[in-house]
Backbone as CSV, one residue per row, in Angstrom:
resi,resn,N_x,N_y,N_z,CA_x,CA_y,CA_z,C_x,C_y,C_z
1,UNK,-1.200,2.903,-0.403,-1.575,1.375,-0.616,-1.289,0.755,0.995
2,UNK,-2.457,-0.033,1.234,-2.812,-0.713,2.487,-1.781,-2.072,2.422
3,UNK,-0.569,-2.034,3.774,-0.095,-2.951,3.743,-0.755,-3.805,5.161
4,UNK,-0.640,-5.542,4.921,-0.991,-6.038,5.640,0.005,-7.238,6.170
5,UNK,0.459,-7.380,7.241,1.632,-8.293,7.644,0.836,-9.357,8.296
6,UNK,1.237,-10.766,7.684,0.239,-11.668,8.289,1.121,-13.028,8.313
7,UNK,0.397,-14.156,8.823,1.085,-15.481,9.138,-0.039,-16.444,8.952
8,UNK,0.059,-17.314,7.600,-0.894,-18.563,7.268,-1.628,-19.008,8.600
9,UNK,-1.488,-19.136,9.634,-2.123,-19.740,10.856,-3.225,-18.748,11.333
10,UNK,-2.750,-17.258,11.258,-3.599,-16.425,11.995,-4.955,-16.256,11.786
11,UNK,-5.914,-16.323,12.314,-7.341,-16.122,12.010,-7.873,-14.586,11.903
12,UNK,-7.098,-13.809,12.741,-7.602,-12.669,12.313,-6.746,-12.286,11.244
13,UNK,-5.647,-12.558,10.861,-5.233,-12.376,9.346,-6.143,-12.345,8.412
14,UNK,-6.661,-13.918,8.636,-7.743,-13.861,7.477,-8.773,-13.328,7.460
15,UNK,-9.445,-12.878,8.769,-10.491,-11.970,8.722,-10.278,-10.555,8.255
16,UNK,-9.026,-9.989,8.347,-8.704,-8.853,7.671,-8.788,-8.702,6.246
17,UNK,-7.961,-9.837,5.742,-8.209,-9.697,4.332,-9.375,-10.306,4.048
18,UNK,-10.068,-11.063,4.310,-11.558,-11.053,3.971,-12.338,-9.808,3.844
19,UNK,-12.090,-9.038,4.923,-13.097,-7.566,5.105,-12.276,-6.645,3.863
20,UNK,-11.268,-6.718,3.530,-10.823,-5.575,2.606,-11.174,-6.401,1.169
21,UNK,-11.285,-7.713,1.255,-11.702,-8.527,-0.164,-13.228,-8.129,-0.384
22,UNK,-13.969,-8.552,0.716,-15.501,-7.977,0.567,-15.616,-6.518,0.029
23,UNK,-14.640,-5.636,0.837,-15.064,-4.277,0.455,-14.291,-3.685,-0.466
24,UNK,-13.675,-4.492,-1.383,-13.191,-4.419,-2.733,-12.091,-3.243,-2.335
25,UNK,-11.154,-3.322,-1.362,-10.026,-2.396,-1.000,-8.634,-3.064,-1.163
26,UNK,-8.018,-2.443,-2.238,-6.621,-3.095,-2.540,-5.564,-3.281,-1.459
27,UNK,-4.813,-4.137,-1.416,-3.775,-3.982,-0.314,-2.762,-5.134,-0.675
28,UNK,-1.538,-4.820,-0.091,-0.680,-5.679,-0.634,-0.264,-6.423,0.904
29,UNK,-0.012,-8.015,0.859,0.056,-8.832,1.994,1.250,-9.102,2.316
30,UNK,1.804,-9.322,3.363,3.235,-9.574,3.401,3.172,-10.993,4.512
31,UNK,3.398,-11.802,3.928,3.552,-13.067,5.076,4.904,-13.252,5.601
32,UNK,4.832,-12.773,7.018,6.167,-12.492,7.815,7.287,-13.624,7.921
33,UNK,6.487,-15.046,7.748,7.256,-16.245,7.443,7.652,-16.726,6.199
34,UNK,7.187,-15.996,4.970,8.023,-16.567,3.707,8.536,-15.438,3.203
35,UNK,8.170,-14.166,4.016,9.109,-13.398,2.733,10.105,-12.501,4.642
36,UNK,11.295,-12.431,4.033,11.645,-11.547,5.410,11.435,-10.134,5.624
37,UNK,11.035,-10.101,6.822,10.803,-8.387,7.479,12.350,-7.837,7.051
38,UNK,12.083,-6.659,6.361,13.042,-5.486,6.571,13.331,-4.623,7.631
39,UNK,14.350,-3.959,8.061,14.256,-2.545,8.988,13.400,-1.892,8.576
40,UNK,13.169,-1.552,7.017,12.347,-0.585,6.803,10.798,-0.465,6.867
41,UNK,10.678,-2.215,6.695,9.375,-2.937,7.249,8.824,-2.191,9.008
42,UNK,10.024,-2.436,9.578,9.297,-2.506,11.288,9.717,-0.967,11.325
43,UNK,10.591,0.021,10.619,10.472,1.251,10.950,9.294,2.010,10.697
44,UNK,8.633,1.621,9.673,7.046,2.204,8.970,6.335,1.626,10.450
45,UNK,6.417,0.323,10.733,5.279,0.210,11.580,5.625,1.182,13.167
46,UNK,7.030,1.098,13.386,7.459,2.355,14.429,6.789,3.353,14.279
47,UNK,6.783,3.888,13.155,6.406,5.572,12.764,4.867,5.570,12.986
48,UNK,3.983,4.459,13.104,2.638,4.490,13.240,2.391,4.316,14.508
49,UNK,2.986,3.999,15.598,2.865,3.506,16.839,2.772,4.706,17.740
50,UNK,2.070,4.713,19.328,2.000,5.540,19.959,2.894,5.045,21.237
51,UNK,3.326,3.617,21.236,4.049,3.462,22.287,5.581,2.436,21.597
52,UNK,5.902,2.593,20.675,6.976,2.183,20.064,6.329,0.690,19.899
53,UNK,7.747,-0.103,20.256,7.777,-1.544,20.049,6.665,-2.339,20.893
54,UNK,6.180,-1.608,22.265,5.311,-2.187,22.972,3.809,-2.567,22.112
55,UNK,3.659,-1.621,21.057,2.543,-1.794,20.270,2.407,-2.900,19.191
56,UNK,3.623,-3.441,18.685,3.771,-4.465,17.919,4.180,-5.724,18.190
57,UNK,4.943,-5.876,19.459,5.565,-7.079,20.047,4.426,-7.962,21.082
58,UNK,4.588,-9.134,20.836,3.700,-9.774,21.849,4.612,-10.609,23.041
59,UNK,4.924,-9.902,23.979,5.432,-10.604,25.070,5.181,-11.665,25.194
60,UNK,4.109,-12.255,24.898,3.399,-13.420,25.451,3.923,-14.571,24.614
61,UNK,4.527,-14.324,23.318,4.995,-14.989,22.491,6.079,-16.225,23.214
62,UNK,6.155,-17.313,22.806,6.628,-18.269,23.111,8.301,-17.877,22.926
63,UNK,8.601,-17.642,21.814,10.158,-17.172,21.414,10.704,-15.965,22.249
64,UNK,9.298,-14.786,22.478,9.907,-13.948,23.440,10.185,-14.251,25.060
65,UNK,9.339,-15.149,24.996,9.586,-15.956,26.403,10.798,-16.467,26.969
66,UNK,11.009,-17.772,26.117,12.127,-18.356,25.673,13.352,-17.781,25.960
67,UNK,13.511,-16.824,25.045,14.876,-16.012,25.667,14.673,-14.891,26.679
68,UNK,13.744,-14.796,27.648,13.806,-13.850,28.896,14.173,-12.673,28.565
69,UNK,13.333,-11.703,27.178,14.032,-10.808,27.166,13.465,-9.250,27.708
70,UNK,13.613,-8.099,27.929,13.273,-7.062,28.471,13.537,-5.847,27.525
71,UNK,12.083,-5.666,27.173,12.534,-4.719,26.284,13.004,-3.331,26.363
72,UNK,12.969,-2.846,27.599,13.637,-1.972,28.183,15.220,-1.753,28.004
73,UNK,15.913,-2.905,28.368,16.921,-3.108,28.312,17.864,-3.233,27.011
74,UNK,16.733,-3.154,26.089,17.400,-3.603,24.781,17.563,-2.223,23.749
75,UNK,18.272,-2.355,23.125,18.795,-0.928,22.147,17.385,-0.927,20.985
76,UNK,17.532,-0.198,20.420,16.296,-0.117,19.393,16.952,-1.141,18.038
77,UNK,18.205,-0.811,17.494,18.756,-1.835,16.642,18.765,-3.282,17.218
78,UNK,18.915,-3.355,18.634,18.834,-5.096,19.270,17.228,-5.793,18.960
79,UNK,16.535,-4.693,19.194,15.101,-5.251,18.926,14.707,-5.312,17.684
80,UNK,15.286,-4.024,16.519,14.771,-4.480,15.253,15.491,-5.625,14.535
81,UNK,16.741,-6.026,15.023,17.418,-7.270,14.716,16.561,-8.671,15.353
82,UNK,16.113,-8.475,16.596,15.538,-9.757,17.061,14.432,-9.849,16.356
83,UNK,13.423,-8.993,15.814,12.301,-9.066,15.210,12.596,-9.590,13.915
84,UNK,13.668,-9.069,13.066,13.980,-9.169,11.685,14.175,-11.125,12.165
85,UNK,14.726,-11.494,13.109,15.213,-12.879,13.009,14.173,-13.799,13.930
86,UNK,13.098,-13.317,14.381,11.916,-13.881,14.877,10.948,-13.398,14.819
87,UNK,10.679,-13.059,13.473,8.943,-12.238,13.345,7.963,-13.110,13.862
88,UNK,7.862,-13.902,14.400,6.510,-14.491,15.273,6.646,-13.779,16.612
89,UNK,7.179,-13.107,16.985,7.355,-12.121,18.248,6.171,-10.774,18.170
90,UNK,6.001,-10.646,16.525,4.671,-9.661,16.159,3.732,-9.888,16.528
91,UNK,2.840,-9.105,16.855,1.239,-9.245,16.848,0.952,-8.912,15.556
92,UNK,-0.470,-9.891,15.455,-0.840,-10.244,13.879,-2.337,-9.811,13.911
93,UNK,-2.776,-9.466,12.705,-2.233,-8.871,11.760,-1.659,-7.382,12.183
94,UNK,-0.545,-6.679,11.171,-0.596,-5.602,11.543,-0.706,-4.730,9.962
95,UNK,-1.939,-3.831,9.917,-2.269,-3.076,8.854,-1.615,-1.691,9.055
96,UNK,-1.059,-1.367,7.945,-0.906,0.270,7.836,-1.002,0.650,6.240
97,UNK,-1.571,1.965,6.592,-1.661,2.645,5.333,-0.645,4.169,5.715
98,UNK,-0.836,4.860,5.049,0.109,6.194,5.031,-0.208,6.980,6.019
99,UNK,-1.233,6.782,6.606,-1.831,7.632,7.779,-1.986,6.700,9.124
100,UNK,-2.200,5.744,9.019,-2.499,4.788,10.207,-1.974,3.322,10.558
101,UNK,-2.472,2.809,11.473,-1.733,1.524,11.592,-2.773,0.623,12.738
102,UNK,-3.066,-0.424,12.248,-3.815,-1.231,13.447,-3.508,-2.516,13.615
103,UNK,-3.091,-3.016,14.889,-2.776,-4.069,15.133,-3.850,-4.982,15.824
104,UNK,-3.966,-6.340,15.257,-4.601,-7.006,15.287,-6.091,-6.695,14.521
105,UNK,-7.179,-7.618,14.443,-8.600,-7.359,13.607,-9.566,-6.996,14.608
106,UNK,-10.021,-5.574,14.219,-11.269,-5.093,15.006,-12.288,-5.086,13.728
107,UNK,-13.396,-5.193,13.749,-14.223,-4.993,12.973,-14.947,-3.580,12.663
108,UNK,-14.740,-2.809,14.067,-15.147,-1.388,13.961,-13.803,-0.702,13.474
109,UNK,-12.833,-0.594,13.819,-11.634,0.081,13.721,-11.009,-0.009,12.278
110,UNK,-11.465,-1.248,11.759,-10.496,-1.603,10.467,-11.303,-0.688,9.256
111,UNK,-12.796,-0.327,9.569,-13.534,0.763,8.607,-12.515,1.678,8.557
112,UNK,-11.623,2.477,9.572,-10.816,3.366,9.039,-9.826,3.446,7.737
113,UNK,-9.669,2.084,7.264,-9.160,2.289,6.207,-10.072,2.394,5.073
114,UNK,-11.104,2.369,4.976,-12.197,2.761,4.025,-11.576,4.496,3.307
115,UNK,-11.255,4.667,2.088,-10.844,5.924,1.906,-11.928,6.989,1.812
116,UNK,-11.517,7.948,2.077,-12.431,9.342,2.640,-13.281,9.411,1.555
117,UNK,-13.020,9.420,0.416,-14.168,9.995,-0.983,-15.087,9.030,-0.918
118,UNK,-14.685,7.605,-0.402,-15.722,6.605,-0.867,-16.571,6.441,0.717
119,UNK,-15.845,6.852,2.019,-16.597,6.850,2.643,-18.137,8.067,2.591
120,UNK,-17.628,9.222,2.007,-18.468,10.536,1.719,-19.535,9.845,0.626
121,UNK,-19.000,9.108,-0.238,-20.100,8.554,-1.041,-21.072,7.500,-0.478
122,UNK,-20.631,6.641,0.101,-21.690,5.708,0.798,-22.240,6.660,1.934
123,UNK,-21.841,7.580,2.618,-22.590,8.464,3.545,-23.769,9.363,2.888
124,UNK,-23.825,9.480,1.586,-24.014,10.152,0.905,-24.377,11.610,0.832
125,UNK,-22.912,12.190,1.293,-22.691,13.444,2.033,-22.405,14.341,0.445
126,UNK,-22.045,13.642,-0.541,-21.968,14.446,-1.868,-22.487,14.021,-2.933
127,UNK,-23.635,13.004,-2.903,-24.338,12.715,-3.836,-25.318,13.655,-4.253
128,UNK,-26.073,13.447,-5.300,-27.418,13.978,-5.448,-28.719,13.689,-5.278
129,UNK,-29.638,14.174,-4.841,-30.785,13.898,-4.019,-31.356,12.326,-4.949
130,UNK,-31.845,11.585,-4.416,-32.270,10.495,-4.953,-31.327,9.550,-5.802
131,UNK,-30.338,9.728,-5.379,-29.220,8.560,-5.985,-29.349,7.601,-5.019
132,UNK,-28.828,6.518,-5.473,-28.934,4.810,-4.970,-27.336,4.842,-4.372
133,UNK,-27.456,4.914,-3.000,-26.103,4.982,-2.349,-25.688,3.402,-1.627
134,UNK,-26.070,2.458,-2.013,-25.490,1.274,-1.714,-23.914,0.993,-1.844
135,UNK,-23.669,0.009,-0.998,-21.985,-0.129,-0.906,-21.817,-0.638,-2.132
136,UNK,-22.611,-1.059,-3.359,-21.863,-1.779,-4.423,-21.874,-0.470,-5.271
137,UNK,-22.844,0.270,-5.284,-23.088,1.554,-6.395,-22.051,2.508,-5.593
138,UNK,-21.919,2.539,-4.394,-20.736,3.677,-3.944,-19.214,3.199,-4.258
139,UNK,-18.975,1.633,-4.013,-17.715,1.474,-4.639,-17.556,1.665,-6.430
140,UNK,-18.805,1.630,-6.811,-18.484,1.654,-8.587,-18.460,3.127,-8.860
141,UNK,-18.922,3.953,-8.171,-18.772,5.241,-8.428,-17.488,5.679,-7.761
142,UNK,-16.868,5.409,-6.941,-15.769,5.726,-6.277,-14.758,5.544,-7.172
143,UNK,-14.451,4.114,-7.614,-13.577,3.622,-9.002,-13.702,4.363,-10.330
144,UNK,-14.716,4.618,-10.919,-15.060,5.797,-11.722,-14.530,6.897,-11.636
145,UNK,-14.474,7.399,-10.741,-13.987,8.842,-10.194,-12.319,8.715,-10.211
146,UNK,-12.034,7.405,-9.575,-10.388,7.316,-9.495,-10.035,7.083,-11.099
147,UNK,-10.895,6.237,-11.670,-10.259,6.085,-13.104,-10.276,7.186,-13.921
148,UNK,-11.143,8.069,-13.756,-11.227,9.446,-14.426,-10.080,10.244,-13.899
149,UNK,-9.673,10.426,-12.939,-8.682,11.231,-12.448,-7.114,10.795,-12.463
150,UNK,-7.043,9.681,-12.932,-6.041,9.071,-13.336,-5.439,9.269,-15.040
151,UNK,-6.824,9.087,-15.345,-6.931,9.850,-17.040,-6.445,11.139,-17.282
152,UNK,-7.244,11.891,-16.540,-6.686,13.397,-16.548,-5.270,13.867,-16.202
153,UNK,-4.769,12.960,-15.394,-3.315,13.085,-14.793,-2.351,12.490,-15.986
154,UNK,-2.760,11.560,-16.723,-2.042,10.927,-17.628,-1.786,12.228,-18.762
155,UNK,-3.106,12.446,-18.838,-2.929,13.514,-20.073,-2.366,14.862,-19.617
156,UNK,-1.967,15.378,-18.677,-1.446,16.437,-18.413,0.053,16.406,-18.073
């Protein structure tokens, strides 16, 4: 499942949600101003980063600068608690699935969240010759396969 951490005033967040809606990809949104972040949320973000807190914290944020913080001088627990208490320090949107994370909205990079099987159908790598492979048809075929797979799993 794709998780998107957003704020209402974030235009990049709106672009990301619109992209997922247009591509009919299911996601769960967590508005970080309305729903308090948990330690688990932050740890999930961190396990997907290359550079730890540097990847998810905006050091240019007003709250960060007002507190005159130095990331290198804070313990992990202090940083986690600071983010929980001050979620506006996070870059947005933060998009996460089981394998990857994207910070911010990038029209090219967000395509990585299209499931592999759906990409195969779109690219016609596994379809019969002459089959229509437009996006809407590919999505319909993908979801039909998913429903069939779920039905088989329920019977087993």
